[in-house]
TIRO-2110 file (N, C-alpha, C; in Angstrom, 1 decimal):
// TIRO-2110
1.5, 41.3, 41.3, N, 1, A
2.4, 40.6, 40.5, CA, 1, A
1.6, 40.1, 39.2, C, 1, A
2.2, 40.2, 38.1, N, 2, A
1.5, 39.7, 36.9, CA, 2, A
1.2, 38.2, 37.0, C, 2, A
0.1, 37.9, 36.3, N, 3, A
-0.3, 36.5, 36.3, CA, 3, A
-0.4, 36.0, 34.9, C, 3, A
-0.1, 34.7, 34.7, N, 4, A
-0.1, 34.1, 33.3, CA, 4, A
-1.4, 34.3, 32.6, C, 4, A
-2.6, 34.2, 33.3, N, 5, A
-3.8, 34.4, 32.6, CA, 5, A
-4.0, 35.8, 32.1, C, 5, A
-3.4, 36.8, 32.7, N, 6, A
-3.5, 38.2, 32.2, CA, 6, A
-2.8, 38.2, 30.8, C, 6, A
-1.6, 37.6, 30.7, N, 7, A
-0.9, 37.6, 29.4, CA, 7, A
-1.7, 36.9, 28.3, C, 7, A
-2.3, 35.8, 28.6, N, 8, A
-3.0, 35.0, 27.6, CA, 8, A
-4.3, 35.8, 27.1, C, 8, A
-4.8, 36.6, 28.0, N, 9, A
-5.9, 37.4, 27.6, CA, 9, A
-5.6, 38.5, 26.6, C, 9, A
-4.4, 38.9, 26.5, N, 10, A
-4.0, 40.0, 25.6, CA, 10, A
-3.8, 39.4, 24.2, C, 10, A
-3.4, 38.1, 24.1, N, 11, A
-3.1, 37.6, 22.8, CA, 11, A
-4.1, 37.6, 21.7, C, 11, A
-5.4, 37.3, 22.0, N, 12, A
-6.4, 37.4, 21.0, CA, 12, A
-6.5, 38.8, 20.3, C, 12, A
-6.3, 39.8, 21.2, N, 13, A
-6.4, 41.2, 20.6, CA, 13, A
-5.2, 41.5, 19.7, C, 13, A
-4.0, 40.9, 20.0, N, 14, A
-2.8, 41.2, 19.3, CA, 14, A
-2.8, 40.4, 18.0, C, 14, A
-3.6, 39.3, 17.9, N, 15, A
-3.6, 38.6, 16.6, CA, 15, A
-4.4, 39.3, 15.5, C, 15, A
-5.3, 40.2, 15.9, N, 16, A
-6.0, 40.9, 14.9, CA, 16, A
-5.1, 41.9, 14.2, C, 16, A
-5.4, 42.1, 12.9, N, 17, A
-4.6, 43.0, 12.1, CA, 17, A
-4.8, 44.4, 12.7, C, 17, A
-3.8, 45.1, 13.0, N, 18, A
-3.8, 46.5, 13.5, CA, 18, A
-2.5, 47.2, 13.2, C, 18, A
-2.5, 48.5, 13.4, N, 19, A
-1.3, 49.2, 13.3, CA, 19, A
-0.3, 48.8, 14.4, C, 19, A
0.8, 48.3, 14.0, N, 20, A
1.8, 47.7, 14.9, CA, 20, A
2.2, 48.7, 16.0, C, 20, A
2.1, 50.0, 15.8, N, 21, A
2.6, 50.9, 16.9, CA, 21, A
1.7, 50.9, 18.1, C, 21, A
0.4, 50.4, 17.9, N, 22, A
-0.5, 50.3, 19.0, CA, 22, A
-0.3, 49.1, 19.9, C, 22, A
0.5, 48.2, 19.5, N, 23, A
0.7, 46.9, 20.2, CA, 23, A
1.3, 47.1, 21.6, C, 23, A
2.1, 48.1, 21.7, N, 24, A
2.8, 48.3, 23.0, CA, 24, A
2.0, 49.3, 23.9, C, 24, A
0.8, 49.6, 23.6, N, 25, A
0.1, 50.6, 24.4, CA, 25, A
-0.2, 50.2, 25.8, C, 25, A
-0.1, 48.9, 26.1, N, 26, A
-0.4, 48.4, 27.5, CA, 26, A
0.8, 48.5, 28.4, C, 26, A
1.9, 48.8, 27.8, N, 27, A
3.2, 48.8, 28.6, CA, 27, A
3.2, 49.9, 29.6, C, 27, A
3.6, 49.6, 30.8, N, 28, A
3.7, 50.6, 31.8, CA, 28, A
5.2, 50.9, 32.0, C, 28, A
5.5, 52.0, 32.7, N, 29, A
6.9, 52.3, 33.0, CA, 29, A
7.0, 52.6, 34.5, C, 29, A
8.2, 52.2, 35.0, N, 30, A
8.5, 52.5, 36.4, CA, 30, A
9.6, 53.6, 36.3, C, 30, A
9.3, 54.8, 36.8, N, 31, A
10.3, 55.9, 36.7, CA, 31, A
11.1, 56.0, 38.0, C, 31, A
10.7, 55.5, 39.1, N, 32, A
11.4, 55.7, 40.3, CA, 32, A
12.8, 55.0, 40.2, C, 32, A
13.8, 55.7, 40.7, N, 33, A
15.2, 55.2, 40.5, CA, 33, A
15.7, 54.8, 41.9, C, 33, A
16.6, 53.8, 41.9, N, 34, A
17.3, 53.5, 43.1, CA, 34, A
18.5, 52.7, 42.8, C, 34, A
19.5, 52.8, 43.7, N, 35, A
20.7, 52.0, 43.6, CA, 35, A
20.3, 50.6, 44.2, C, 35, A
21.1, 49.6, 43.9, N, 36, A
20.9, 48.3, 44.4, CA, 36, A
20.9, 48.3, 46.0, C, 36, A
21.8, 49.1, 46.5, N, 37, A
22.0, 49.1, 48.0, CA, 37, A
20.8, 49.7, 48.7, C, 37, A
20.1, 50.7, 48.0, N, 38, A
19.0, 51.4, 48.6, CA, 38, A
17.6, 51.0, 48.1, C, 38, A
17.5, 50.0, 47.2, N, 39, A
16.3, 49.6, 46.6, CA, 39, A
15.4, 48.8, 47.5, C, 39, A
14.2, 49.4, 47.9, N, 40, A
13.3, 48.6, 48.7, CA, 40, A
12.7, 47.4, 47.9, C, 40, A
12.4, 46.3, 48.6, N, 41, A
12.0, 45.1, 47.9, CA, 41, A
10.7, 45.3, 47.1, C, 41, A
9.8, 46.1, 47.6, N, 42, A
8.6, 46.4, 46.8, CA, 42, A
8.8, 47.1, 45.5, C, 42, A
9.8, 48.0, 45.5, N, 43, A
10.2, 48.7, 44.2, CA, 43, A
10.9, 47.7, 43.3, C, 43, A
11.8, 46.8, 43.9, N, 44, A
12.4, 45.8, 43.1, CA, 44, A
11.4, 44.9, 42.4, C, 44, A
10.4, 44.5, 43.1, N, 45, A
9.4, 43.6, 42.5, CA, 45, A
8.6, 44.3, 41.4, C, 45, A
8.3, 45.6, 41.6, N, 46, A
7.6, 46.4, 40.6, CA, 46, A
8.4, 46.5, 39.3, C, 46, A
9.7, 46.8, 39.5, N, 47, A
10.6, 47.0, 38.3, CA, 47, A
10.7, 45.7, 37.6, C, 47, A
10.9, 44.6, 38.3, N, 48, A
11.1, 43.3, 37.7, CA, 48, A
9.8, 42.9, 37.0, C, 48, A
8.6, 43.1, 37.6, N, 49, A
7.3, 42.8, 37.0, CA, 49, A
7.1, 43.6, 35.7, C, 49, A
7.4, 44.8, 35.7, N, 50, A
7.1, 45.7, 34.5, CA, 50, A
8.1, 45.4, 33.4, C, 50, A
9.4, 45.3, 33.8, N, 51, A
10.4, 45.2, 32.7, CA, 51, A
10.8, 43.8, 32.3, C, 51, A
10.4, 42.8, 33.1, N, 52, A
10.9, 41.4, 32.8, CA, 52, A
9.7, 40.4, 32.8, C, 52, A
9.0, 40.3, 34.0, N, 53, A
8.0, 39.3, 34.1, CA, 53, A
6.9, 39.5, 33.1, C, 53, A
6.5, 40.7, 32.8, N, 54, A
5.4, 41.0, 31.8, CA, 54, A
5.8, 40.4, 30.4, C, 54, A
7.1, 40.7, 30.0, N, 55, A
7.6, 40.2, 28.7, CA, 55, A
7.7, 38.6, 28.8, C, 55, A
8.1, 38.1, 29.9, N, 56, A
8.1, 36.6, 30.0, CA, 56, A
6.8, 36.0, 29.8, C, 56, A
5.8, 36.5, 30.5, N, 57, A
4.4, 35.9, 30.5, CA, 57, A
3.8, 36.0, 29.1, C, 57, A
3.9, 37.2, 28.5, N, 58, A
3.3, 37.4, 27.2, CA, 58, A
4.0, 36.5, 26.2, C, 58, A
5.3, 36.4, 26.2, N, 59, A
6.1, 35.6, 25.3, CA, 59, A
5.7, 34.1, 25.5, C, 59, A
5.7, 33.7, 26.8, N, 60, A
5.4, 32.3, 27.1, CA, 60, A
4.0, 31.9, 26.5, C, 60, A
3.0, 32.8, 26.7, N, 61, A
1.7, 32.6, 26.2, CA, 61, A
1.6, 32.5, 24.7, C, 61, A
2.4, 33.3, 24.0, N, 62, A
2.4, 33.4, 22.6, CA, 62, A
3.2, 32.3, 21.9, C, 62, A
4.1, 31.6, 22.5, N, 63, A
4.9, 30.6, 21.9, CA, 63, A
4.2, 29.6, 21.2, C, 63, A
3.1, 28.9, 21.7, N, 64, A
2.4, 27.9, 21.0, CA, 64, A
1.9, 28.4, 19.6, C, 64, A
1.3, 29.6, 19.6, N, 65, A
0.7, 30.1, 18.4, CA, 65, A
1.9, 30.5, 17.4, C, 65, A
2.9, 31.0, 17.9, N, 66, A
4.1, 31.4, 17.0, CA, 66, A
4.7, 30.2, 16.4, C, 66, A
4.8, 29.1, 17.2, N, 67, A
5.4, 27.9, 16.6, CA, 67, A
4.4, 27.3, 15.6, C, 67, A
3.2, 27.3, 15.9, N, 68, A
2.2, 26.6, 15.0, CA, 68, A
2.2, 27.3, 13.7, C, 68, A
2.4, 28.6, 13.6, N, 69, A
2.4, 29.3, 12.4, CA, 69, A
3.6, 29.0, 11.5, C, 69, A
4.7, 28.6, 12.2, N, 70, A
5.9, 28.2, 11.5, CA, 70, A
6.8, 29.3, 11.0, C, 70, A
6.3, 30.6, 11.2, N, 71, A
7.1, 31.7, 10.8, CA, 71, A
6.8, 32.9, 11.7, C, 71, A
6.8, 32.6, 13.0, N, 72, A
6.5, 33.6, 14.0, CA, 72, A
7.7, 34.5, 14.3, C, 72, A
7.5, 35.6, 14.9, N, 73, A
8.6, 36.6, 15.2, CA, 73, A
8.3, 37.2, 16.6, C, 73, A
9.3, 37.4, 17.4, N, 74, A
9.3, 38.1, 18.6, CA, 74, A
10.3, 39.2, 18.5, C, 74, A
9.9, 40.4, 18.8, N, 75, A
10.8, 41.5, 18.8, CA, 75, A
10.7, 42.2, 20.2, C, 75, A
11.7, 42.2, 21.0, N, 76, A
11.7, 42.9, 22.3, CA, 76, A
12.4, 44.2, 22.1, C, 76, A
11.8, 45.2, 22.8, N, 77, A
12.4, 46.5, 22.8, CA, 77, A
13.3, 46.7, 24.0, C, 77, A
14.6, 46.9, 23.8, N, 78, A
15.5, 47.0, 24.9, CA, 78, A
15.8, 48.4, 25.1, C, 78, A
16.6, 48.6, 26.1, N, 79, A
17.0, 50.0, 26.6, CA, 79, A
18.5, 50.1, 26.6, C, 79, A
19.0, 51.3, 26.4, N, 80, A
20.4, 51.5, 26.6, CA, 80, A
20.8, 51.2, 28.1, C, 80, A
19.9, 51.2, 29.0, N, 81, A
20.1, 50.8, 30.4, CA, 81, A
20.5, 49.4, 30.5, C, 81, A
20.3, 48.6, 29.5, N, 82, A
20.6, 47.2, 29.6, CA, 82, A
22.1, 46.9, 29.4, C, 82, A
22.8, 47.9, 29.0, N, 83, A
24.3, 47.7, 28.9, CA, 83, A
24.9, 47.7, 30.2, C, 83, A
25.9, 46.8, 30.4, N, 84, A
26.5, 46.7, 31.7, CA, 84, A
27.0, 48.1, 32.2, C, 84, A
26.6, 48.4, 33.4, N, 85, A
27.1, 49.6, 34.1, CA, 85, A
26.9, 50.8, 33.3, C, 85, A
25.8, 51.0, 32.7, N, 86, A
25.4, 52.2, 32.0, CA, 86, A
25.5, 53.3, 33.0, C, 86, A
26.2, 54.4, 32.7, N, 87, A
26.4, 55.4, 33.7, CA, 87, A
25.1, 56.1, 34.2, C, 87, A
24.1, 56.1, 33.5, N, 88, A
22.8, 56.7, 33.9, CA, 88, A
21.8, 55.7, 34.5, C, 88, A
22.2, 54.5, 34.6, N, 89, A
21.3, 53.4, 35.0, CA, 89, A
21.5, 52.9, 36.4, C, 89, A
20.7, 53.3, 37.3, N, 90, A
20.8, 52.7, 38.6, CA, 90, A
20.6, 51.2, 38.5, C, 90, A
21.3, 50.4, 39.3, N, 91, A
21.2, 48.9, 39.2, CA, 91, A
19.8, 48.4, 39.2, C, 91, A
18.9, 48.9, 40.0, N, 92, A
17.6, 48.3, 40.1, CA, 92, A
16.9, 48.5, 38.7, C, 92, A
17.2, 49.5, 38.0, N, 93, A
16.6, 49.7, 36.7, CA, 93, A
17.3, 48.9, 35.6, C, 93, A
18.6, 48.9, 35.6, N, 94, A
19.4, 48.2, 34.6, CA, 94, A
19.4, 46.7, 34.6, C, 94, A
19.4, 46.1, 35.8, N, 95, A
19.5, 44.7, 35.8, CA, 95, A
18.3, 43.9, 35.1, C, 95, A
17.1, 44.3, 35.3, N, 96, A
16.0, 43.6, 34.6, CA, 96, A
16.0, 43.8, 33.1, C, 96, A
16.5, 45.0, 32.7, N, 97, A
16.6, 45.2, 31.3, CA, 97, A
17.7, 44.4, 30.6, C, 97, A
18.8, 44.2, 31.4, N, 98, A
19.8, 43.4, 30.9, CA, 98, A
19.3, 41.9, 30.8, C, 98, A
18.5, 41.5, 31.8, N, 99, A
17.9, 40.2, 31.8, CA, 99, A
17.0, 40.0, 30.6, C, 99, A
16.3, 41.0, 30.2, N, 100, A
15.4, 40.9, 29.0, CA, 100, A
16.3, 40.7, 27.7, C, 100, A
17.5, 41.3, 27.7, N, 101, A
18.4, 41.1, 26.6, CA, 101, A
18.8, 39.6, 26.5, C, 101, A
19.2, 39.1, 27.7, N, 102, A
19.6, 37.7, 27.8, CA, 102, A
18.4, 36.7, 27.4, C, 102, A
17.2, 37.1, 27.9, N, 103, A
16.0, 36.3, 27.6, CA, 103, A
15.8, 36.3, 26.0, C, 103, A
16.0, 37.4, 25.4, N, 104, A
15.8, 37.5, 23.9, CA, 104, A
16.8, 36.5, 23.2, C, 104, A
18.1, 36.6, 23.6, N, 105, A
19.1, 35.7, 23.0, CA, 105, A
18.8, 34.2, 23.3, C, 105, A
18.3, 33.9, 24.5, N, 106, A
18.0, 32.6, 24.9, CA, 106, A
16.8, 32.1, 24.0, C, 106, A
15.8, 32.9, 23.9, N, 107, A
14.6, 32.5, 23.1, CA, 107, A
15.0, 32.3, 21.6, C, 107, A
15.9, 33.1, 21.1, N, 108, A
16.4, 33.0, 19.7, CA, 108, A
16.9, 31.6, 19.5, C, 108, A
17.7, 31.1, 20.5, N, 109, A
18.3, 29.8, 20.4, CA, 109, A
17.2, 28.7, 20.6, C, 109, A
16.3, 28.9, 21.6, N, 110, A
15.3, 27.8, 21.9, CA, 110, A
14.3, 27.7, 20.8, C, 110, A
13.9, 28.8, 20.2, N, 111, A
12.7, 28.8, 19.3, CA, 111, A
13.1, 28.6, 17.8, C, 111, A
14.3, 28.8, 17.4, N, 112, A
14.7, 28.7, 16.0, CA, 112, A
14.5, 27.3, 15.6, C, 112, A
14.2, 27.0, 14.3, N, 113, A
14.0, 28.0, 13.2, CA, 113, A
12.5, 28.4, 13.0, C, 113, A
11.6, 27.9, 13.8, N, 114, A
10.2, 28.3, 13.6, CA, 114, A
9.8, 29.7, 14.0, C, 114, A
10.5, 30.2, 15.0, N, 115, A
10.2, 31.6, 15.5, CA, 115, A
11.5, 32.4, 15.5, C, 115, A
11.5, 33.5, 14.9, N, 116, A
12.7, 34.4, 14.9, CA, 116, A
12.5, 35.3, 16.1, C, 116, A
13.6, 35.5, 16.8, N, 117, A
13.6, 36.4, 18.0, CA, 117, A
14.7, 37.4, 17.9, C, 117, A
14.3, 38.6, 18.0, N, 118, A
15.3, 39.7, 17.9, CA, 118, A
15.0, 40.8, 18.9, C, 118, A
15.8, 41.8, 19.0, N, 119, A
15.6, 42.9, 19.8, CA, 119, A
16.0, 44.2, 19.1, C, 119, A
15.4, 45.3, 19.5, N, 120, A
15.8, 46.6, 19.0, CA, 120, A
16.2, 47.4, 20.3, C, 120, A
17.3, 48.1, 20.1, N, 121, A
17.8, 49.0, 21.2, CA, 121, A
17.9, 50.4, 20.6, C, 121, A
16.9, 51.2, 20.7, N, 122, A
17.0, 52.5, 20.1, CA, 122, A
17.9, 53.4, 21.0, C, 122, A
18.3, 54.5, 20.4, N, 123, A
19.1, 55.4, 21.2, CA, 123, A
18.2, 56.1, 22.2, C, 123, A
18.5, 57.3, 22.5, N, 124, A
17.7, 58.1, 23.5, CA, 124, A
16.4, 58.5, 22.8, C, 124, A
15.3, 58.2, 23.6, N, 125, A
14.0, 58.6, 23.1, CA, 125, A
13.5, 59.7, 24.1, C, 125, A
13.2, 60.8, 23.6, N, 126, A
12.7, 61.9, 24.5, CA, 126, A
11.4, 61.6, 25.1, C, 126, A
11.4, 61.3, 26.3, N, 127, A
10.2, 60.9, 27.0, CA, 127, A
10.1, 61.7, 28.4, C, 127, A
9.0, 61.4, 29.1, N, 128, A
8.8, 62.1, 30.4, CA, 128, A
10.0, 61.7, 31.3, C, 128, A
10.5, 60.5, 31.2, N, 129, A
11.6, 60.1, 32.0, CA, 129, A
12.8, 61.1, 31.9, C, 129, A
13.2, 61.4, 30.6, N, 130, A
14.3, 62.3, 30.4, CA, 130, A
14.0, 63.8, 30.9, C, 130, A
12.7, 64.2, 30.7, N, 131, A
12.3, 65.5, 31.2, CA, 131, A
12.6, 65.6, 32.7, C, 131, A
12.4, 64.5, 33.4, N, 132, A
12.5, 64.5, 34.9, CA, 132, A
13.9, 64.2, 35.3, C, 132, A
14.7, 63.4, 34.7, N, 133, A
15.9, 62.9, 35.2, CA, 133, A
17.2, 63.3, 34.4, C, 133, A
17.1, 63.8, 33.2, N, 134, A
18.2, 64.1, 32.4, CA, 134, A
18.4, 65.6, 32.2, C, 134, A
19.6, 66.0, 32.4, N, 135, A
19.8, 67.5, 32.3, CA, 135, A
19.8, 67.9, 30.8, C, 135, A
19.4, 69.1, 30.5, N, 136, A
19.5, 69.6, 29.1, CA, 136, A
20.8, 69.4, 28.4, C, 136, A
21.9, 69.6, 29.2, N, 137, A
23.2, 69.4, 28.7, CA, 137, A
23.5, 67.9, 28.3, C, 137, A
23.0, 67.0, 29.1, N, 138, A
23.2, 65.6, 28.7, CA, 138, A
22.4, 65.2, 27.5, C, 138, A
21.1, 65.8, 27.4, N, 139, A
20.3, 65.5, 26.2, CA, 139, A
21.0, 66.0, 25.0, C, 139, A
21.6, 67.2, 25.1, N, 140, A
22.4, 67.7, 23.9, CA, 140, A
23.6, 66.8, 23.6, C, 140, A
24.2, 66.3, 24.6, N, 141, A
25.3, 65.4, 24.4, CA, 141, A
24.8, 64.1, 23.6, C, 141, A
23.7, 63.6, 24.1, N, 142, A
23.1, 62.4, 23.4, CA, 142, A
22.9, 62.8, 21.9, C, 142, A
22.3, 64.0, 21.6, N, 143, A
22.0, 64.4, 20.2, CA, 143, A
23.3, 64.4, 19.4, C, 143, A
24.4, 64.9, 20.0, N, 144, A
25.7, 65.0, 19.3, CA, 144, A
26.3, 63.6, 19.0, C, 144, A
26.0, 62.6, 19.9, N, 145, A
26.5, 61.3, 19.8, CA, 145, A
25.8, 60.5, 18.7, C, 145, A
24.6, 60.9, 18.3, N, 146, A
23.8, 60.2, 17.4, CA, 146, A
24.1, 60.6, 15.9, C, 146, A
24.3, 59.6, 15.1, N, 147, A
24.7, 59.9, 13.7, CA, 147, A
23.7, 60.9, 13.0, C, 147, A
22.4, 60.8, 13.2, N, 148, A
21.5, 61.7, 12.6, CA, 148, A
21.4, 63.1, 13.3, C, 148, A
22.1, 63.2, 14.4, N, 149, A
22.2, 64.5, 15.1, CA, 149, A
20.9, 64.8, 15.9, C, 149, A
20.1, 63.8, 16.2, N, 150, A
18.8, 64.1, 16.9, CA, 150, A
18.4, 62.9, 17.7, C, 150, A
17.6, 63.1, 18.7, N, 151, A
17.1, 62.0, 19.5, CA, 151, A
15.8, 61.6, 19.0, C, 151, A
15.4, 60.4, 19.3, N, 152, A
14.1, 59.9, 18.9, CA, 152, A
13.0, 60.6, 19.7, C, 152, A
11.8, 60.7, 19.2, N, 153, A
10.7, 61.2, 20.0, CA, 153, A
9.6, 60.1, 20.1, C, 153, A
8.9, 60.0, 21.2, N, 154, A
7.9, 59.0, 21.3, CA, 154, A
6.7, 59.3, 20.4, C, 154, A
6.1, 58.3, 19.9, N, 155, A
4.9, 58.5, 19.1, CA, 155, A
3.7, 58.8, 19.9, C, 155, A
2.9, 59.7, 19.4, N, 156, A
1.7, 60.1, 20.2, CA, 156, A
0.5, 59.6, 19.5, C, 156, A
END
C-alpha cells in the first residue's frame, strides 16, 4: 500500500524545472480486469492504490507548497472509464477512476482561489491495454467517433 512519506519524497524532484511530459513517468498501470462480483480483494486494493490512493497522497503532500505559492495548479488525468457504466469498463476499474474525478472537483472547491484544480479526459490513447483488450473493430469505431479521425498515441 502506498505510504505518505513516498509521496512527499517525489515532490522535490517535481519542483525542479523539467519537461512536463516526464512528470508522470512514475505512474503504474493495473491492466487486470474484473467485474465487481468477481474482483478479489487484493486486486481491488491494487487498483485503488494505483488509481486513487497514489493521486491522493501526492496531492495531499503538495498542497502546502501549492497554497504557499498562491498560484498553484493541480491537473489530474482522467479516463473515459470514469464515466458511469462505461461499456468497456469493468466496475473494479471504473469506480476508482470515477472517484478521482470526484476528488478533482472536491479539491477545486476546497483549494480555490489559491490553487486551480482541473482534469483532462483524453479520448482513446493507443496503449498496450488496447492491444490486449480492445478489438481492431472497436479501435476503428473509436477513431470514427473522434473529431480528428484518429486516436491519441502515447508519448515515448
